[in-house]
OpenMM code with the backbone's topology and positions (N, CA, C; nanometers):
from openmm import Vec3, app, unit

residues = "MET PRO ASN LEU ARG GLU VAL ALA VAL ARG LEU ALA LEU PRO VAL ALA LEU LEU LEU SER GLY GLY VAL GLY GLY THR GLN PRO ARG PRO ILE PRO ALA GLY VAL THR ALA PRO ARG ASP THR ALA SER ALA GLY ARG LYS ALA ALA ALA TRP HIS LEU ASP GLN CYS MET ALA GLY LEU THR TYR GLY ALA PRO LEU LYS TRP ALA ALA ALA TYR GLY MET GLY LEU VAL ARG GLU TYR ASP THR SER ASP VAL CYS LEU LEU ALA VAL ALA LYS VAL GLY LEU GLY GLY ALA GLY LEU HIS LEU GLY MET ALA ASN ALA PHE GLY MET PHE GLY SER GLY THR ALA VAL THR VAL GLY MET LEU ARG THR PHE ASN ARG PRO LEU ASP ALA VAL ALA ASN ARG THR TYR VAL GLY GLY SER LEU HIS GLY TRP PRO VAL ALA ALA ILE GLY GLY GLU VAL GLY TRP TYR THR ARG VAL GLY VAL ASP PRO PRO GLY VAL SER THR PRO ARG ARG LEU LEU VAL TRP SER ALA GLY PHE GLY PHE".split()
positions = [
    Vec3(0.8212, -1.1363, -0.2163),
    Vec3(0.7445, -1.0787, -0.3253),
    Vec3(0.7542, -1.1700, -0.4474),
    Vec3(0.6393, -1.2035, -0.5092),
    Vec3(0.6429, -1.2955, -0.6236),
    Vec3(0.7075, -1.2306, -0.7451),
    Vec3(0.7776, -1.3133, -0.8236),
    Vec3(0.8382, -1.2608, -0.9455),
    Vec3(0.7345, -1.2562, -1.0569),
    Vec3(0.7722, -1.2019, -1.1695),
    Vec3(0.6811, -1.1836, -1.2823),
    Vec3(0.6251, -1.3169, -1.3321),
    Vec3(0.7058, -1.4202, -1.3326),
    Vec3(0.6588, -1.5513, -1.3787),
    Vec3(0.5488, -1.6048, -1.2872),
    Vec3(0.5662, -1.5921, -1.1539),
    Vec3(0.4650, -1.6398, -1.0594),
    Vec3(0.3339, -1.5639, -1.0771),
    Vec3(0.3412, -1.4333, -1.0973),
    Vec3(0.2209, -1.3526, -1.1186),
    Vec3(0.1504, -1.3961, -1.2462),
    Vec3(0.2275, -1.4196, -1.3539),
    Vec3(0.1681, -1.4626, -1.4809),
    Vec3(0.0993, -1.5975, -1.4652),
    Vec3(0.1602, -1.6896, -1.3921),
    Vec3(0.1003, -1.8214, -1.3713),
    Vec3(-0.0285, -1.8078, -1.2909),
    Vec3(-0.0270, -1.7232, -1.1877),
    Vec3(-0.1471, -1.7048, -1.1054),
    Vec3(-0.2615, -1.6412, -1.1835),
    Vec3(-0.2299, -1.5522, -1.2758),
    Vec3(-0.3347, -1.4905, -1.3569),
    Vec3(-0.3807, -1.5834, -1.4689),
    Vec3(-0.2925, -1.6696, -1.5184),
    Vec3(-0.3295, -1.7611, -1.6270),
    Vec3(-0.4107, -1.8792, -1.5763),
    Vec3(-0.3916, -1.9172, -1.4511),
    Vec3(-0.4627, -2.0323, -1.3970),
    Vec3(-0.6143, -2.0163, -1.4021),
    Vec3(-0.6731, -1.9015, -1.3610),
    Vec3(-0.8188, -1.8898, -1.3715),
    Vec3(-0.8688, -1.9014, -1.5154),
    Vec3(-0.7929, -1.8493, -1.6115),
    Vec3(-0.8336, -1.8577, -1.7515),
    Vec3(-0.8364, -2.0042, -1.7958),
    Vec3(-0.7330, -2.0782, -1.7619),
    Vec3(-0.7276, -2.2191, -1.7996),
    Vec3(-0.8408, -2.2984, -1.7345),
    Vec3(-0.8695, -2.2688, -1.6074),
    Vec3(-0.9781, -2.3385, -1.5394),
    Vec3(-1.1130, -2.3060, -1.6020),
    Vec3(-1.1327, -2.1811, -1.6397),
    Vec3(-1.2586, -2.1430, -1.7022),
    Vec3(-1.2763, -2.2116, -1.8367),
    Vec3(-1.1711, -2.2144, -1.9163),
    Vec3(-1.1802, -2.2768, -2.0476),
    Vec3(-1.1999, -2.4273, -2.0387),
    Vec3(-1.1486, -2.4889, -1.9316),
    Vec3(-1.1646, -2.6336, -1.9155),
    Vec3(-1.2933, -2.6701, -1.8438),
    Vec3(-1.3658, -2.5689, -1.7943),
    Vec3(-1.4889, -2.5969, -1.7209),
    Vec3(-1.4628, -2.6338, -1.5770),
    Vec3(-1.3425, -2.6101, -1.5250),
    Vec3(-1.3080, -2.6489, -1.3885),
    Vec3(-1.3580, -2.5543, -1.2819),
    Vec3(-1.4003, -2.4336, -1.3166),
    Vec3(-1.4532, -2.3406, -1.2184),
    Vec3(-1.6000, -2.3213, -1.2455),
    Vec3(-1.6809, -2.3394, -1.1446),
    Vec3(-1.8234, -2.3190, -1.1591),
    Vec3(-1.8902, -2.4260, -1.2434),
    Vec3(-1.8181, -2.5275, -1.2802),
    Vec3(-1.8743, -2.6336, -1.3620),
    Vec3(-1.9559, -2.7317, -1.2800),
    Vec3(-2.0136, -2.8269, -1.3471),
    Vec3(-2.0959, -2.9256, -1.2789),
    Vec3(-2.0449, -3.0655, -1.3090),
    Vec3(-1.9135, -3.0867, -1.2959),
    Vec3(-1.8602, -3.2187, -1.3212),
    Vec3(-1.9051, -3.3136, -1.2108),
    Vec3(-1.9429, -3.4365, -1.2487),
    Vec3(-1.9837, -3.5325, -1.1466),
    Vec3(-1.8630, -3.5774, -1.0648),
    Vec3(-1.8871, -3.6055, -0.9381),
    Vec3(-1.7817, -3.6551, -0.8515),
    Vec3(-1.7956, -3.8068, -0.8411),
    Vec3(-1.6853, -3.8819, -0.8514),
    Vec3(-1.6955, -4.0273, -0.8440),
    Vec3(-1.7366, -4.0719, -0.7044),
    Vec3(-1.8119, -4.1808, -0.7004),
    Vec3(-1.8550, -4.2374, -0.5730),
    Vec3(-1.7632, -4.3548, -0.5430),
    Vec3(-1.6978, -4.3543, -0.4237),
    Vec3(-1.6072, -4.4634, -0.3896),
    Vec3(-1.6801, -4.5976, -0.3839),
    Vec3(-1.6068, -4.7064, -0.4067),
    Vec3(-1.6646, -4.8406, -0.4021),
    Vec3(-1.7218, -4.8670, -0.2639),
    Vec3(-1.8370, -4.9276, -0.2591),
    Vec3(-1.8993, -4.9618, -0.1323),
    Vec3(-1.9861, -4.8513, -0.0747),
    Vec3(-1.9931, -4.7353, -0.1404),
    Vec3(-2.0747, -4.6246, -0.0920),
    Vec3(-2.1905, -4.6083, -0.1885),
    Vec3(-2.3097, -4.5943, -0.1351),
    Vec3(-2.4268, -4.5756, -0.2208),
    Vec3(-2.4507, -4.4289, -0.2448),
    Vec3(-2.5110, -4.3982, -0.3574),
    Vec3(-2.5427, -4.2597, -0.3922),
    Vec3(-2.6543, -4.2097, -0.3022),
    Vec3(-2.6595, -4.0793, -0.2742),
    Vec3(-2.7667, -4.0258, -0.1901),
    Vec3(-2.9017, -4.0439, -0.2584),
    Vec3(-3.0026, -4.0759, -0.1779),
    Vec3(-3.1358, -4.0972, -0.2327),
    Vec3(-3.2097, -3.9670, -0.2529),
    Vec3(-3.1768, -3.8648, -0.1752),
    Vec3(-3.2465, -3.7366, -0.1837),
    Vec3(-3.1818, -3.6521, -0.2925),
    Vec3(-3.2333, -3.6624, -0.4152),
    Vec3(-3.1732, -3.5880, -0.5260),
    Vec3(-3.2114, -3.4412, -0.5239),
    Vec3(-3.3160, -3.4022, -0.4538),
    Vec3(-3.3560, -3.2611, -0.4473),
    Vec3(-3.2528, -3.1782, -0.3728),
    Vec3(-3.1906, -3.2336, -0.2693),
    Vec3(-3.0929, -3.1564, -0.1928),
    Vec3(-2.9512, -3.1760, -0.2445),
    Vec3(-2.9319, -3.2638, -0.3420),
    Vec3(-2.7968, -3.2920, -0.3920),
    Vec3(-2.7329, -3.1699, -0.4563),
    Vec3(-2.8104, -3.0778, -0.5143),
    Vec3(-2.7555, -2.9592, -0.5781),
    Vec3(-2.7033, -2.8566, -0.4806),
    Vec3(-2.7317, -2.8707, -0.3507),
    Vec3(-2.6867, -2.7732, -0.2531),
    Vec3(-2.5832, -2.8293, -0.1575),
    Vec3(-2.5345, -2.9530, -0.1797),
    Vec3(-2.4323, -3.0064, -0.0917),
    Vec3(-2.3071, -2.9220, -0.1046),
    Vec3(-2.2464, -2.8895, 0.0086),
    Vec3(-2.1316, -2.8000, 0.0055),
    Vec3(-2.0128, -2.8600, 0.0779),
    Vec3(-1.8956, -2.8262, 0.0287),
    Vec3(-1.7725, -2.8585, 0.0989),
    Vec3(-1.7526, -2.7540, 0.2081),
    Vec3(-1.6576, -2.7759, 0.2951),
    Vec3(-1.6296, -2.6806, 0.4016),
    Vec3(-1.5655, -2.5537, 0.3449),
    Vec3(-1.5740, -2.4458, 0.4192),
    Vec3(-1.5084, -2.3209, 0.3800),
    Vec3(-1.3579, -2.3427, 0.3815),
    Vec3(-1.2882, -2.2880, 0.2820),
    Vec3(-1.1433, -2.2964, 0.2769),
    Vec3(-1.0875, -2.1708, 0.2106),
    Vec3(-0.9624, -2.1384, 0.2418),
    Vec3(-0.8952, -2.0207, 0.1866),
    Vec3(-0.8430, -2.0536, 0.0477),
    Vec3(-0.8769, -1.9686, -0.0493),
    Vec3(-0.8358, -1.9955, -0.1875),
    Vec3(-0.8426, -1.8654, -0.2671),
    Vec3(-0.7864, -1.8687, -0.3883),
    Vec3(-0.7990, -1.7550, -0.4797),
    Vec3(-0.9441, -1.7453, -0.5258),
    Vec3(-1.0002, -1.6251, -0.5191),
    Vec3(-1.1387, -1.6046, -0.5636),
    Vec3(-1.1440, -1.5298, -0.6954),
    Vec3(-1.0613, -1.4295, -0.7102),
    Vec3(-1.0717, -1.3392, -0.8240),
    Vec3(-0.9347, -1.3043, -0.8788),
    Vec3(-0.9339, -1.2725, -1.0059),
    Vec3(-0.8196, -1.2129, -1.0731),
    Vec3(-0.8777, -1.1428, -1.1942),
    Vec3(-0.8063, -1.0464, -1.2464),
    Vec3(-0.8616, -0.9812, -1.3632),
    Vec3(-0.7723, -0.8755, -1.4238),
    Vec3(-0.8098, -0.8345, -1.5443),
    Vec3(-0.7461, -0.7262, -1.6169),
    Vec3(-0.8582, -0.6454, -1.6804),
    Vec3(-0.8700, -0.5167, -1.6422),
    Vec3(-0.9826, -0.4345, -1.6864),
    Vec3(-0.9367, -0.2949, -1.7265),
    Vec3(-1.0286, -0.2233, -1.7921),
    Vec3(-1.0081, -0.0823, -1.8219),
    Vec3(-1.1319, -0.0060, -1.7764),
    Vec3(-1.1106, 0.1081, -1.7100),
    Vec3(-1.2239, 0.1876, -1.6649),
    Vec3(-1.1813, 0.3106, -1.5882),
    Vec3(-1.2805, 0.3751, -1.5260),
    Vec3(-1.2564, 0.4966, -1.4490),
    Vec3(-1.2693, 0.4651, -1.3004),
    Vec3(-1.1808, 0.5156, -1.2197),
    Vec3(-1.0703, 0.6066, -1.2452),
    Vec3(-0.9349, 0.5380, -1.2644),
    Vec3(-0.9300, 0.4038, -1.2547),
    Vec3(-0.8006, 0.3350, -1.2528),
    Vec3(-0.7354, 0.3170, -1.3883),
    Vec3(-0.8067, 0.3400, -1.4977),
    Vec3(-0.7583, 0.3129, -1.6333),
    Vec3(-0.7297, 0.1631, -1.6458),
    Vec3(-0.6173, 0.1218, -1.7068),
    Vec3(-0.5815, -0.0197, -1.7137),
    Vec3(-0.5443, -0.0650, -1.5737),
    Vec3(-0.6039, -0.1769, -1.5296),
    Vec3(-0.5791, -0.2240, -1.3934),
    Vec3(-0.5763, -0.3761, -1.3879),
    Vec3(-0.4968, -0.4268, -1.2938),
    Vec3(-0.4913, -0.5707, -1.2659),
    Vec3(-0.5412, -0.5920, -1.1234),
    Vec3(-0.6155, -0.7007, -1.1027),
    Vec3(-0.6731, -0.7302, -0.9716),
    Vec3(-0.6410, -0.8731, -0.9312),
    Vec3(-0.6295, -0.8930, -0.8004),
    Vec3(-0.6092, -1.0266, -0.7450),
    Vec3(-0.6807, -1.0337, -0.6116),
    Vec3(-0.7564, -1.1410, -0.5894),
    Vec3(-0.8316, -1.1531, -0.4654),
    Vec3(-0.8268, -1.2920, -0.4060),
    Vec3(-0.8227, -1.2966, -0.2746),
    Vec3(-0.8266, -1.4202, -0.1977),
    Vec3(-0.9466, -1.4134, -0.1048),
    Vec3(-0.9876, -1.5296, -0.0576),
    Vec3(-1.0976, -1.5292, 0.0373),
    Vec3(-1.1363, -1.6675, 0.0822),
    Vec3(-1.2433, -1.6703, 0.1602),
    Vec3(-1.2997, -1.7961, 0.2059),
    Vec3(-1.3975, -1.8450, 0.1000),
    Vec3(-1.3747, -1.9652, 0.0493),
    Vec3(-1.4544, -2.0210, -0.0594),
    Vec3(-1.5335, -2.1401, -0.0062),
    Vec3(-1.6586, -2.1472, -0.0506),
    Vec3(-1.7417, -2.2645, -0.0233),
    Vec3(-1.7951, -2.3122, -0.1571),
    Vec3(-1.7619, -2.4351, -0.1915),
    Vec3(-1.7981, -2.4896, -0.3222),
    Vec3(-1.9223, -2.5766, -0.3108),
    Vec3(-2.0225, -2.5437, -0.3905),
    Vec3(-2.1433, -2.6243, -0.4025),
    Vec3(-2.1353, -2.7019, -0.5333),
    Vec3(-2.2282, -2.7926, -0.5559),
    Vec3(-2.2273, -2.8709, -0.6792),
    Vec3(-2.2465, -2.7833, -0.8027),
    Vec3(-2.3278, -2.6782, -0.7921),
    Vec3(-2.3588, -2.5964, -0.9092),
    Vec3(-2.3063, -2.4541, -0.9009),
    Vec3(-2.2409, -2.4145, -0.7908),
    Vec3(-2.1880, -2.2793, -0.7790),
    Vec3(-2.0810, -2.2741, -0.6706),
    Vec3(-2.0092, -2.1632, -0.6659),
    Vec3(-1.9101, -2.1374, -0.5622),
    Vec3(-1.9414, -2.0019, -0.5009),
    Vec3(-1.9273, -1.9901, -0.3690),
    Vec3(-1.9466, -1.8636, -0.2985),
    Vec3(-1.8132, -1.8264, -0.2367),
    Vec3(-1.7778, -1.6979, -0.2439),
    Vec3(-1.6497, -1.6523, -0.1902),
    Vec3(-1.6683, -1.5222, -0.1127),
    Vec3(-1.6228, -1.5206, 0.0124),
    Vec3(-1.6113, -1.3977, 0.0897),
    Vec3(-1.4694, -1.3499, 0.0651),
    Vec3(-1.4540, -1.2361, -0.0043),
    Vec3(-1.3248, -1.2029, -0.0621),
    Vec3(-1.2689, -1.0674, -0.0191),
    Vec3(-1.1378, -1.0567, -0.0353),
    Vec3(-1.0637, -0.9319, -0.0236),
    Vec3(-0.9819, -0.9205, -0.1518),
    Vec3(-0.9944, -0.8054, -0.2213),
    Vec3(-0.9313, -0.7875, -0.3515),
    Vec3(-0.8464, -0.6609, -0.3527),
    Vec3(-0.7269, -0.6702, -0.4074),
    Vec3(-0.6418, -0.5548, -0.4339),
    Vec3(-0.6427, -0.5310, -0.5843),
    Vec3(-0.6626, -0.4057, -0.6245),
    Vec3(-0.6666, -0.3707, -0.7660),
    Vec3(-0.5738, -0.2504, -0.7871),
    Vec3(-0.4780, -0.2647, -0.8781),
    Vec3(-0.3804, -0.1588, -0.9037),
    Vec3(-0.3843, -0.1246, -1.0521),
    Vec3(-0.3942, 0.0069, -1.0803),
    Vec3(-0.3994, 0.0512, -1.2180),
    Vec3(-0.3104, 0.1706, -1.2433),
    Vec3(-0.3139, 0.2205, -1.3658),
    Vec3(-0.2335, 0.3365, -1.4024),
    Vec3(-0.2842, 0.4647, -1.3367),
    Vec3(-0.4150, 0.4709, -1.3056),
    Vec3(-0.4734, 0.5919, -1.2471),
    Vec3(-0.4997, 0.5850, -1.0993),
    Vec3(-0.4713, 0.4707, -1.0347),
    Vec3(-0.4961, 0.4591, -0.8915),
    Vec3(-0.4926, 0.3148, -0.8465),
    Vec3(-0.5329, 0.2950, -0.7208),
    Vec3(-0.5353, 0.1611, -0.6617),
    Vec3(-0.6549, 0.1508, -0.5689),
    Vec3(-0.6968, 0.0278, -0.5414),
    Vec3(-0.8106, 0.0088, -0.4535),
    Vec3(-0.8024, -0.1197, -0.3745),
    Vec3(-0.8699, -0.1194, -0.2599),
    Vec3(-0.8880, -0.2378, -0.1776),
    Vec3(-1.0374, -0.2588, -0.1618),
    Vec3(-1.0842, -0.3824, -0.1805),
    Vec3(-1.2273, -0.4114, -0.1794),
    Vec3(-1.2551, -0.5342, -0.0938),
    Vec3(-1.3696, -0.5335, -0.0249),
    Vec3(-1.4194, -0.6483, 0.0500),
    Vec3(-1.5591, -0.6782, -0.0002),
    Vec3(-1.5945, -0.8062, -0.0102),
    Vec3(-1.7283, -0.8361, -0.0581),
    Vec3(-1.7572, -0.9829, -0.0673),
    Vec3(-1.8606, -1.0127, -0.1448),
    Vec3(-1.9041, -1.1507, -0.1647),
    Vec3(-1.9273, -1.1743, -0.3128),
    Vec3(-1.8793, -1.2874, -0.3627),
    Vec3(-1.8953, -1.3229, -0.5031),
    Vec3(-1.9605, -1.4601, -0.5141),
    Vec3(-2.0290, -1.4820, -0.6261),
    Vec3(-2.0937, -1.6092, -0.6535),
    Vec3(-2.0644, -1.6468, -0.7985),
    Vec3(-1.9946, -1.7574, -0.8179),
    Vec3(-1.9674, -1.8095, -0.9528),
    Vec3(-2.0651, -1.9237, -0.9770),
    Vec3(-2.1266, -1.9247, -1.0949),
    Vec3(-2.2270, -2.0273, -1.1215),
    Vec3(-2.2239, -2.0671, -1.2673),
    Vec3(-2.2812, -2.1801, -1.2970),
    Vec3(-2.2861, -2.2283, -1.4339),
    Vec3(-2.1524, -2.2820, -1.4806),
    Vec3(-2.1521, -2.3327, -1.6037),
    Vec3(-2.0295, -2.3903, -1.6561),
    Vec3(-1.9613, -2.2999, -1.7586),
    Vec3(-2.0036, -2.1737, -1.7678),
    Vec3(-1.9460, -2.0834, -1.8674),
    Vec3(-1.8724, -1.9655, -1.8040),
    Vec3(-1.8273, -1.9768, -1.6801),
    Vec3(-1.7527, -1.8698, -1.6153),
    Vec3(-1.8368, -1.7506, -1.5786),
    Vec3(-1.9627, -1.7719, -1.5465),
    Vec3(-2.0529, -1.6640, -1.5091),
    Vec3(-2.0434, -1.6369, -1.3601),
    Vec3(-2.0737, -1.5127, -1.3213),
    Vec3(-2.0712, -1.4802, -1.1800),
    Vec3(-2.1144, -1.3382, -1.1518),
    Vec3(-2.1350, -1.3111, -1.0232),
    Vec3(-2.1696, -1.1772, -0.9757),
    Vec3(-2.0954, -1.1518, -0.8454),
    Vec3(-2.0811, -1.0247, -0.8109),
    Vec3(-2.0183, -0.9879, -0.6836),
    Vec3(-2.0709, -0.8525, -0.6393),
    Vec3(-2.0689, -0.8320, -0.5084),
    Vec3(-2.1009, -0.7036, -0.4468),
    Vec3(-1.9834, -0.6717, -0.3558),
    Vec3(-1.9265, -0.5504, -0.3700),
    Vec3(-1.8109, -0.5138, -0.2885),
    Vec3(-1.8255, -0.3724, -0.2337),
    Vec3(-1.7574, -0.3488, -0.1224),
    Vec3(-1.7366, -0.2142, -0.0700),
    Vec3(-1.5864, -0.1928, -0.0712),
    Vec3(-1.5449, -0.0679, -0.0852),
    Vec3(-1.4017, -0.0493, -0.0947),
    Vec3(-1.3549, 0.0933, -0.0817),
    Vec3(-1.2246, 0.1068, -0.0954),
    Vec3(-1.1571, 0.2351, -0.0879),
    Vec3(-1.0659, 0.2463, -0.2101),
    Vec3(-1.0700, 0.3616, -0.2767),
    Vec3(-0.9843, 0.3895, -0.3920),
    Vec3(-0.8929, 0.5064, -0.3592),
    Vec3(-0.7705, 0.5005, -0.4072),
    Vec3(-0.6782, 0.6132, -0.3976),
    Vec3(-0.6310, 0.6428, -0.5388),
    Vec3(-0.6577, 0.7656, -0.5857),
    Vec3(-0.6164, 0.8017, -0.7208),
    Vec3(-0.4702, 0.8457, -0.7226),
    Vec3(-0.4068, 0.8248, -0.8386),
    Vec3(-0.2698, 0.8693, -0.8601),
    Vec3(-0.2736, 1.0041, -0.9324),
    Vec3(-0.1637, 1.0431, -0.9950),
    Vec3(-0.1519, 1.1748, -1.0579),
    Vec3(-0.2484, 1.1993, -1.1733),
    Vec3(-0.2801, 1.0970, -1.2521),
    Vec3(-0.3631, 1.1173, -1.3712),
    Vec3(-0.4754, 1.0136, -1.3820),
    Vec3(-0.5741, 1.0188, -1.2905),
    Vec3(-0.6855, 0.9236, -1.3006),
    Vec3(-0.7814, 0.9635, -1.4123),
    Vec3(-0.8677, 0.8712, -1.4501),
    Vec3(-0.9687, 0.8975, -1.5515),
    Vec3(-1.0960, 0.9462, -1.4817),
    Vec3(-1.1410, 1.0676, -1.5140),
    Vec3(-1.2658, 1.1254, -1.4632),
    Vec3(-1.2710, 1.1373, -1.3113),
    Vec3(-1.1592, 1.1658, -1.2457),
    Vec3(-1.1563, 1.1819, -1.1000),
    Vec3(-1.0507, 1.2847, -1.0625),
    Vec3(-1.0563, 1.3305, -0.9367),
    Vec3(-0.9575, 1.4256, -0.8867),
    Vec3(-0.8313, 1.3486, -0.8487),
    Vec3(-0.7161, 1.4014, -0.8887),
    Vec3(-0.5884, 1.3343, -0.8632),
    Vec3(-0.5522, 1.3360, -0.7154),
    Vec3(-0.4845, 1.2310, -0.6730),
    Vec3(-0.4295, 1.2182, -0.5381),
    Vec3(-0.5341, 1.2361, -0.4281),
    Vec3(-0.6471, 1.1706, -0.4450),
    Vec3(-0.7555, 1.1772, -0.3460),
    Vec3(-0.8015, 1.0361, -0.3115),
    Vec3(-0.8698, 1.0229, -0.1984),
    Vec3(-0.9229, 0.8953, -0.1514),
    Vec3(-1.0741, 0.8963, -0.1622),
    Vec3(-1.1302, 0.7858, -0.2100),
    Vec3(-1.2745, 0.7690, -0.2260),
    Vec3(-1.3177, 0.6407, -0.1555),
    Vec3(-1.4408, 0.6390, -0.1022),
    Vec3(-1.4994, 0.5178, -0.0450),
    Vec3(-1.6367, 0.4962, -0.1077),
    Vec3(-1.6758, 0.3679, -0.1211),
    Vec3(-1.8062, 0.3395, -0.1795),
    Vec3(-1.8258, 0.1921, -0.2049),
    Vec3(-1.9144, 0.1613, -0.2991),
    Vec3(-1.9468, 0.0227, -0.3290),
    Vec3(-1.9680, 0.0001, -0.4771),
    Vec3(-1.9581, -0.1275, -0.5184),
    Vec3(-1.9703, -0.1633, -0.6599),
    Vec3(-2.0465, -0.2935, -0.6778),
    Vec3(-2.1071, -0.3065, -0.7945),
    Vec3(-2.1678, -0.4311, -0.8405),
    Vec3(-2.0836, -0.4817, -0.9565),
    Vec3(-2.0546, -0.6100, -0.9581),
    Vec3(-1.9725, -0.6715, -1.0613),
    Vec3(-2.0525, -0.7839, -1.1257),
    Vec3(-2.0357, -0.8021, -1.2550),
    Vec3(-2.1049, -0.9107, -1.3237),
    Vec3(-2.0214, -0.9665, -1.4360),
    Vec3(-2.0279, -1.0993, -1.4530),
    Vec3(-1.9590, -1.1692, -1.5599),
    Vec3(-2.0601, -1.2610, -1.6266),
    Vec3(-2.1242, -1.2166, -1.7347),
    Vec3(-2.2269, -1.3000, -1.7972),
    Vec3(-2.1734, -1.4292, -1.8577),
    Vec3(-2.0534, -1.4245, -1.9157),
    Vec3(-1.9996, -1.5444, -1.9790),
    Vec3(-1.8472, -1.5347, -1.9877),
    Vec3(-1.7795, -1.6460, -1.9672),
    Vec3(-1.6338, -1.6589, -1.9808),
    Vec3(-1.5574, -1.5558, -1.8988),
    Vec3(-1.6098, -1.5182, -1.7832),
    Vec3(-1.5474, -1.4217, -1.6924),
    Vec3(-1.5244, -1.2855, -1.7577),
    Vec3(-1.5949, -1.2573, -1.8667),
    Vec3(-1.5870, -1.1261, -1.9309),
    Vec3(-1.7076, -1.0467, -1.8852),
    Vec3(-1.6827, -0.9287, -1.8328),
    Vec3(-1.7933, -0.8496, -1.7798),
    Vec3(-1.7483, -0.7124, -1.7369),
    Vec3(-1.8090, -0.6636, -1.6302),
    Vec3(-1.7773, -0.5292, -1.5881),
    Vec3(-1.8199, -0.4997, -1.4463),
    Vec3(-1.8000, -0.3733, -1.4113),
    Vec3(-1.8270, -0.3231, -1.2773),
    Vec3(-1.8893, -0.1851, -1.2899),
    Vec3(-1.9795, -0.1538, -1.1999),
    Vec3(-2.0316, -0.0184, -1.1874),
    Vec3(-2.0453, 0.0105, -1.0380),
    Vec3(-2.0022, 0.1292, -0.9973),
    Vec3(-2.0053, 0.1639, -0.8556),
    Vec3(-2.0202, 0.3129, -0.8327),
    Vec3(-2.0480, 0.3466, -0.7085),
    Vec3(-2.0678, 0.4853, -0.6684),
    Vec3(-1.9789, 0.5115, -0.5484),
    Vec3(-1.8870, 0.6076, -0.5602),
    Vec3(-1.7904, 0.6387, -0.4548),
    Vec3(-1.7974, 0.7868, -0.4191),
    Vec3(-1.7583, 0.8185, -0.2958),
    Vec3(-1.7563, 0.9558, -0.2460),
    Vec3(-1.6156, 0.9893, -0.1999),
    Vec3(-1.5688, 1.1087, -0.2349),
    Vec3(-1.4360, 1.1536, -0.1939),
    Vec3(-1.4381, 1.1885, -0.0455),
    Vec3(-1.3355, 1.1457, 0.0270),
    Vec3(-1.3244, 1.1758, 0.1698),
    Vec3(-1.2160, 1.2804, 0.1913),
    Vec3(-1.2192, 1.3449, 0.3058),
    Vec3(-1.1198, 1.4460, 0.3386),
    Vec3(-1.1647, 1.5841, 0.2975),
    Vec3(-1.0836, 1.6822, 0.3330),
    Vec3(-1.1124, 1.8223, 0.3065),
    Vec3(-1.0381, 1.8661, 0.1810),
    Vec3(-1.1085, 1.9352, 0.0927),
    Vec3(-1.0458, 1.9872, -0.0285),
    Vec3(-0.9794, 2.1211, -0.0005),
    Vec3(-0.8747, 2.1521, -0.0760),
    Vec3(-0.8114, 2.2822, -0.0620),
    Vec3(-0.9097, 2.3939, -0.0988),
    Vec3(-0.8908, 2.5152, -0.0464),
    Vec3(-0.9793, 2.6267, -0.0825),
    Vec3(-0.9795, 2.6491, -0.2338),
    Vec3(-1.0966, 2.6741, -0.2877),
    Vec3(-1.1094, 2.7024, -0.4298),
    Vec3(-1.1384, 2.5807, -0.5155),
    Vec3(-1.1322, 2.4596, -0.4605),
    Vec3(-1.1616, 2.3392, -0.5373),
    Vec3(-1.3124, 2.3188, -0.5383),
    Vec3(-1.3693, 2.3120, -0.6571),
    Vec3(-1.5148, 2.2983, -0.6667),
    Vec3(-1.5552, 2.1777, -0.7526),
    Vec3(-1.4766, 2.0732, -0.7501),
    Vec3(-1.5095, 1.9533, -0.8276),
    Vec3(-1.6101, 1.8687, -0.7499),
    Vec3(-1.6912, 1.7910, -0.8202),
    Vec3(-1.7891, 1.7059, -0.7515),
    Vec3(-1.7217, 1.6048, -0.6587),
    Vec3(-1.7851, 1.5770, -0.5450),
    Vec3(-1.7311, 1.4813, -0.4484),
    Vec3(-1.7703, 1.3379, -0.4823),
    Vec3(-1.8700, 1.3203, -0.5662),
    Vec3(-1.9174, 1.1865, -0.6031),
    Vec3(-1.8462, 1.1385, -0.7302),
    Vec3(-1.8293, 1.0069, -0.7402),
    Vec3(-1.7559, 0.9492, -0.8521),
    Vec3(-1.8264, 0.8225, -0.8993),
    Vec3(-1.8572, 0.8165, -1.0274),
    Vec3(-1.9081, 0.6951, -1.0880),
    Vec3(-1.7897, 0.6104, -1.1296),
    Vec3(-1.7771, 0.4929, -1.0707),
    Vec3(-1.6676, 0.4004, -1.1010),
    Vec3(-1.7202, 0.2962, -1.1983),
    Vec3(-1.6435, 0.2665, -1.3024),
    Vec3(-1.6853, 0.1656, -1.3996),
    Vec3(-1.5599, 0.0981, -1.4546),
    Vec3(-1.5775, -0.0240, -1.4987),
    Vec3(-1.4695, -0.0931, -1.5680),
    Vec3(-1.5295, -0.2074, -1.6501),
    Vec3(-1.4549, -0.2484, -1.7513),
    Vec3(-1.4942, -0.3603, -1.8359),
    Vec3(-1.3687, -0.4394, -1.8702),
    Vec3(-1.3835, -0.5693, -1.8808),
    Vec3(-1.2688, -0.6524, -1.9156),
    Vec3(-1.2872, -0.7950, -1.8719),
    Vec3(-1.1743, -0.8590, -1.8397),
    Vec3(-1.1742, -0.9980, -1.7981),
    Vec3(-1.1585, -1.0046, -1.6466),
    Vec3(-1.2530, -1.0656, -1.5790),
    Vec3(-1.2446, -1.0846, -1.4346),
    Vec3(-1.2875, -0.9638, -1.3551),
    Vec3(-1.2315, -0.9488, -1.2379),
    Vec3(-1.2733, -0.8475, -1.1407),
    Vec3(-1.2352, -0.7084, -1.1874),
] * unit.nanometer
topology = app.Topology()
chain = topology.addChain("A")
for resn in residues:
    res = topology.addResidue(resn, chain)
    for name in ("N", "CA", "C"):
        topology.addAtom(name, app.Element.getBySymbol(name[0]), res)
């Protein structure tokens, strides 16, 4: 299990990369001596490296039902000249619950912009925001980061399982969050 320092370094690394333009940026790659540049400049923007396992997401957000939450995600990443695509798995733990999500994200531009679509499962704790305590929900979310990885999430989830007699709370849940990252 990683210690607090390792977790802090892992969460700080995406911020440093975003501020330096290292993620989603369009830095030119040097051409080795003796190799000529490609003549087809139209397809140069879509050249991709091979898929590899890497960190895709991290974040700190506030929203319903998790309240303050931290997220970390890994996945298969494919880097293009102008964007990165990631097939990801994300764990998100907050004061009001926890969740596991699977999906696809796309980081583009040089300002930390991106979008993602995920499906997932949430489990609420004793005091979630706008949800029934100690219940499991399944559903999907849309995520967006217009600039500097600051953005939000909106999703629609449904409570699973049987409720005790007399419980008449809605089974549907609007999930939302805003903050830095996922």
